[in-house]
C-alpha positions as CSV (number, residue, x, y, z in Angstrom):
1,M,9.7,17.9,13.3
2,E,9.1,14.3,14.0
3,K,10.9,11.9,11.6
4,G,8.8,9.6,9.4
5,Y,10.0,6.0,8.8
6,V,9.4,3.4,6.1
7,Q,7.6,0.3,7.0
8,V,7.1,-2.8,4.8
9,Y,4.5,-5.5,5.4
10,T,5.1,-8.4,3.1
11,G,4.8,-12.2,3.0
12,D,2.3,-14.8,2.0
13,G,0.1,-14.5,5.1
14,K,-3.1,-12.7,5.7
15,G,-2.9,-9.2,7.3
16,K,-0.6,-6.8,5.4
17,T,-3.5,-4.4,4.1
18,T,-5.1,-5.0,7.4
19,A,-2.1,-3.8,9.4
20,A,-1.7,-0.8,7.2
21,F,-5.4,0.2,7.8
22,G,-5.0,-0.3,11.4
23,L,-2.0,2.2,11.4
24,A,-4.2,4.7,9.4
25,I,-6.9,4.6,12.1
26,R,-4.2,5.0,14.8
27,A,-2.7,7.9,12.9
28,V,-6.1,9.7,12.3
29,C,-7.0,9.2,16.1
30,A,-3.8,10.9,16.8
31,G,-4.8,13.9,14.7
32,K,-2.7,13.1,11.5
33,K,-3.8,13.0,8.0
34,V,-3.5,9.8,5.9
35,F,-3.3,9.1,2.1
36,I,-3.9,5.6,0.9
37,G,-2.9,4.7,-2.6
38,Q,-3.9,1.2,-3.6
39,F,-2.0,-0.2,-6.5
40,V,-3.2,-3.1,-9.0
41,K,-6.7,-2.7,-7.2
42,G,-9.7,-1.1,-8.8
43,M,-12.5,-3.1,-7.1
44,K,-14.3,-1.4,-4.3
45,Y,-13.4,-3.4,-1.1
46,S,-15.0,-2.8,2.3
47,E,-12.1,-0.8,3.4
48,T,-12.5,1.8,0.6
49,K,-15.6,3.1,2.4
50,I,-13.5,4.4,5.4
51,E,-12.8,7.7,3.8
52,D,-16.6,8.3,3.7
53,M,-16.7,7.6,7.4
54,I,-13.6,9.0,8.9
55,D,-12.2,12.6,8.2
56,N,-8.6,12.9,7.3
57,I,-8.2,9.7,5.3
58,V,-8.2,9.8,1.5
59,I,-8.1,6.7,-0.7
60,K,-7.3,6.5,-4.4
61,Q,-7.0,3.3,-6.4
62,F,-4.5,3.0,-9.2
63,G,-5.7,0.0,-10.9
64,E,-8.6,-1.2,-13.1
65,D,-9.1,-4.5,-11.6
66,C,-7.0,-6.9,-9.5
67,F,-4.9,-8.7,-12.2
68,I,-3.2,-11.1,-9.9
69,N,-2.7,-14.5,-11.7
70,V,-2.9,-12.9,-15.1
71,E,-0.6,-10.6,-17.0
72,P,-1.2,-6.9,-16.6
73,T,-2.5,-5.0,-19.5
74,P,-1.0,-1.8,-21.0
75,H,-3.8,0.1,-19.2
76,D,-2.8,-1.5,-15.8
77,I,0.7,-0.4,-16.4
78,E,-0.4,3.2,-17.4
79,L,-2.7,3.4,-14.2
80,A,0.1,2.4,-12.0
81,K,2.6,4.9,-13.5
82,Q,0.1,7.7,-13.3
83,G,-0.6,6.7,-9.6
84,F,3.0,6.6,-8.9
85,N,3.5,10.0,-10.3
86,E,0.8,11.4,-8.1
87,I,2.4,9.6,-5.1
88,V,5.8,11.3,-5.8
89,E,4.0,14.6,-5.6
90,I,2.3,13.7,-2.4
91,L,5.5,12.5,-0.7
92,N,7.2,15.8,-1.4
93,S,4.3,17.8,-0.1
94,D,3.3,18.5,3.5
95,E,-0.3,17.6,3.0
96,Y,-0.2,14.2,4.7
97,D,1.5,12.7,7.7
98,M,1.3,9.1,6.6
99,V,1.2,7.6,3.1
100,I,0.1,4.0,2.6
101,L,1.1,2.3,-0.6
102,D,-1.1,-0.7,-0.7
103,E,0.1,-3.5,-2.9
104,L,3.1,-1.4,-4.2
105,N,5.2,-4.7,-3.9
106,I,3.0,-6.3,-6.4
107,A,3.3,-3.4,-8.7
108,T,7.1,-3.7,-8.4
109,L,7.0,-7.4,-8.9
110,Y,5.3,-7.0,-12.2
111,K,7.5,-4.1,-13.2
112,L,4.6,-1.7,-13.4
113,I,6.9,0.6,-11.3
114,E,10.6,0.2,-11.0
115,V,11.8,-0.5,-7.4
116,D,14.7,2.0,-7.9
117,D,12.2,4.7,-8.6
118,V,10.4,3.9,-5.5
119,I,13.5,4.0,-3.3
120,E,14.5,7.3,-5.0
121,A,11.2,8.8,-4.1
122,L,11.3,7.6,-0.5
123,K,14.8,9.1,-0.2
124,N,13.5,12.5,-1.6
125,R,10.3,12.5,0.3
126,N,9.3,15.0,3.0
127,P,11.1,13.6,5.9
128,K,8.1,13.9,8.3
129,I,6.0,11.4,6.2
130,E,5.6,8.0,7.5
131,V,5.3,5.5,4.7
132,I,3.7,2.1,4.9
133,I,4.2,-0.3,1.8
134,T,2.3,-3.6,1.5
135,G,2.2,-6.6,-0.7
136,R,3.7,-10.0,-1.1
137,Y,7.1,-10.4,-2.6
138,A,8.9,-7.2,-1.4
139,D,12.0,-6.5,-3.4
140,K,15.3,-7.1,-1.7
141,K,16.2,-3.5,-2.3
142,L,13.2,-2.1,-0.6
143,I,13.6,-4.6,2.3
144,E,17.2,-3.2,2.8
145,Y,16.1,0.4,2.6
146,A,13.2,0.2,4.9
147,D,13.3,1.0,8.6
148,L,10.8,-1.7,9.6
149,V,9.9,-4.9,7.7
150,T,7.4,-7.5,8.8
151,E,6.8,-10.7,7.1
152,M,3.4,-12.3,7.5
153,K,3.7,-16.0,7.2
154,E,0.9,-18.2,6.5
155,I,0.8,-21.2,8.9
156,K,-2.9,-22.2,8.3
157,H,-5.7,-20.5,6.3
158,Y,-9.4,-21.6,5.9
159,Y,-9.1,-20.6,2.3
160,R,-7.3,-23.9,1.8
161,Q,-10.7,-25.6,2.8
162,G,-12.6,-23.8,0.2
163,V,-13.7,-20.8,2.2
164,E,-14.2,-17.9,-0.1
165,A,-13.2,-14.2,0.7
166,R,-15.8,-12.7,3.1
167,D,-17.0,-9.2,3.2
168,G,-15.6,-7.3,6.1
169,I,-13.0,-10.0,6.8
170,E,-11.0,-10.6,3.7
171,R,-12.5,-7.9,1.4
């Protein structure tokens, strides 16, 4: 059995979710099954259509709306906790080869989910599952635990010149 690793994509630069979805495509093209859990997201972004177009990818959102820059509501917290409980079950199964936890770092930053609980779930997971975690502000404990950590650093972004998020590029 091939060992799965834990990868973290963090930092203030663009490309964390994009990198994770690229890995999902690569995995599916190699015959693997992928589960993508999106935390703190409830809006339908362009990438959420992928499960209708490509077999062996399942996407589930564990958020009502993207609450970044405002305080999470009790409902946001409940959705994240329910989602995390579902993720723990998936990590203990053999249904998927790759599990992507998109924006999980934001969920731990806002204490929707405790980072110690995340690390415990990772330690106890089916060892064949590759786990990809995205989001700014990765917790130091998670960085220490992970096998691969990439920090996306913004050097320059057209958003600073007033360019709004565009379908198919940023959303």
